[in-house]
C-alpha positions as CSV (number, residue, x, y, z in Angstrom):
1,M,237.8,-27.8,242.8
2,T,235.7,-29.9,245.2
3,E,233.6,-26.9,246.3
4,F,232.7,-26.1,242.7
5,Y,231.8,-29.8,242.0
6,D,229.8,-29.9,245.2
7,Q,227.8,-26.9,244.0
8,E,227.2,-28.4,240.6
9,Q,226.1,-31.6,242.2
10,K,223.7,-29.7,244.5
11,I,222.2,-28.0,241.5
12,I,221.6,-31.3,239.7
13,L,220.0,-32.7,242.8
14,Q,217.8,-29.6,243.2
15,L,216.6,-29.8,239.5
16,N,215.8,-33.5,240.1
17,E,214.0,-32.8,243.3
18,I,212.0,-29.9,241.8
19,Y,210.9,-32.3,239.0
20,K,209.9,-35.0,241.4
21,Q,207.9,-32.5,243.5
22,M,206.4,-30.6,240.6
23,S,205.0,-33.5,238.6
24,P,202.5,-34.8,241.1
25,K,201.5,-31.3,242.2
26,F,201.0,-30.3,238.6
27,E,198.7,-33.3,238.0
28,R,196.8,-32.7,241.3
29,C,196.3,-29.0,240.5
30,T,195.4,-29.4,236.8
31,G,193.7,-32.8,236.8
32,I,196.1,-34.2,234.1
33,S,199.7,-35.1,233.7
34,Q,202.1,-32.9,231.8
35,S,202.7,-35.6,229.2
36,R,198.9,-36.0,228.6
37,L,198.4,-32.3,228.4
38,E,201.2,-32.1,225.8
39,I,199.5,-34.8,223.7
40,L,196.2,-32.8,223.9
41,H,198.0,-29.6,222.9
42,K,199.3,-31.3,219.8
43,L,195.8,-32.7,219.0
44,M,194.3,-29.3,219.4
45,K,196.3,-28.1,216.4
46,V,195.0,-30.8,214.0
47,D,191.8,-32.4,213.1
48,E,193.3,-35.9,213.1
49,I,196.8,-37.3,213.2
50,T,198.4,-40.8,213.1
51,Q,199.5,-42.1,216.4
52,T,203.0,-42.5,215.0
53,S,203.2,-38.9,214.0
54,L,201.8,-37.8,217.4
55,K,204.5,-39.9,219.1
56,Q,207.2,-38.3,217.1
57,Q,205.9,-34.8,217.8
58,V,205.6,-35.1,221.6
59,N,208.9,-37.1,221.9
60,I,207.4,-39.7,224.3
61,D,208.2,-43.4,223.8
62,G,205.6,-45.4,221.9
63,A,204.4,-47.5,224.8
64,A,203.8,-44.4,227.0
65,V,201.9,-42.7,224.2
66,T,199.7,-45.8,223.8
67,R,199.0,-45.9,227.6
68,H,198.2,-42.1,227.6
69,L,195.9,-42.4,224.6
70,K,194.2,-45.5,226.1
71,H,193.5,-43.5,229.3
72,L,192.3,-40.4,227.4
73,E,190.1,-42.6,225.2
74,E,188.5,-44.2,228.3
75,K,187.7,-40.7,229.6
76,E,186.2,-39.9,226.1
77,I,188.7,-37.1,225.6
78,I,190.1,-38.5,222.4
79,S,189.0,-41.1,219.9
80,R,191.0,-43.5,217.9
81,R,190.2,-45.4,214.7
82,R,192.1,-47.8,212.4
83,N,192.9,-46.8,208.9
84,P,190.6,-49.0,206.8
85,E,193.2,-49.2,204.1
86,D,196.1,-50.1,206.4
87,N,195.1,-51.7,209.7
88,R,198.6,-50.9,211.2
89,V,197.9,-47.2,211.2
90,T,195.8,-45.6,213.9
91,F,194.3,-42.1,213.6
92,V,193.8,-40.0,216.8
93,Q,191.6,-37.0,217.3
94,L,190.1,-34.9,220.1
95,T,186.4,-35.4,220.9
96,T,184.1,-32.5,221.5
97,E,184.4,-33.3,225.2
98,G,188.2,-33.3,224.8
99,R,188.2,-29.8,223.2
100,R,186.1,-28.5,226.1
101,K,188.2,-30.2,228.8
102,I,191.5,-28.9,227.4
103,E,190.3,-25.4,228.0
104,C,189.8,-26.2,231.7
105,Y,193.2,-27.9,231.8
106,C,194.9,-24.9,230.3
107,T,193.3,-22.5,232.8
108,E,194.5,-24.7,235.7
109,K,198.0,-25.0,234.1
110,E,198.2,-21.2,234.0
111,S,197.2,-21.0,237.6
112,F,199.8,-23.6,238.6
113,I,202.6,-21.8,236.7
114,S,201.6,-18.5,238.3
115,K,202.0,-20.1,241.7
116,V,205.4,-21.7,240.8
117,F,206.8,-18.3,239.8
118,N,205.2,-16.2,242.5
119,G,207.6,-13.5,243.6
120,F,209.8,-13.8,240.6
121,S,210.5,-10.6,238.6
122,E,210.4,-10.6,234.8
123,E,214.2,-10.3,234.8
124,E,214.6,-13.2,237.2
125,R,212.4,-15.4,235.0
126,T,214.4,-14.4,231.9
127,V,217.7,-15.2,233.6
128,L,216.4,-18.5,234.9
129,S,215.2,-19.5,231.5
130,E,218.5,-18.6,229.8
131,L,220.4,-20.6,232.4
132,L,218.1,-23.6,232.1
133,N,218.5,-23.4,228.3
134,K,222.3,-23.7,228.7
135,V,221.9,-26.7,231.0
136,Q,219.4,-28.3,228.5
137,N,221.7,-27.7,225.6
138,N,224.7,-29.2,227.5
139,V,222.6,-32.3,228.4
140,K,221.7,-32.7,224.7
141,Q,225.4,-32.8,223.8
142,I,226.1,-35.7,226.2
143,D,226.3,-39.1,224.4
């Protein structure tokens, strides 16, 4: 039983280590964090969205979304405006520069992903995806 547990523990440590290694390399290669890129992908699909709706769609806590949006606004990738009828509501949209930049980010993301899965067959990618889905579903079931 100990051997089985040790193997499971090793897998969890590997997944954690992969995440810790991948995040900074992803950002270095693409020029943007995965969280910010996810926000931009959501914004690409709409003309404008409330910050609250965006937060719910990307499943990132409110404070982090606010920090990301502030950074993206400083870089003139997004713009935010208050709802004149309800000052508590903030609308968010991509700028023209933001729409241009996201294309570059996506190209760099594709290159990064290609490097991560270099040497994997289609079958291996499929099996890995299925196994990770099982892990993900099991994690969701934990209270």
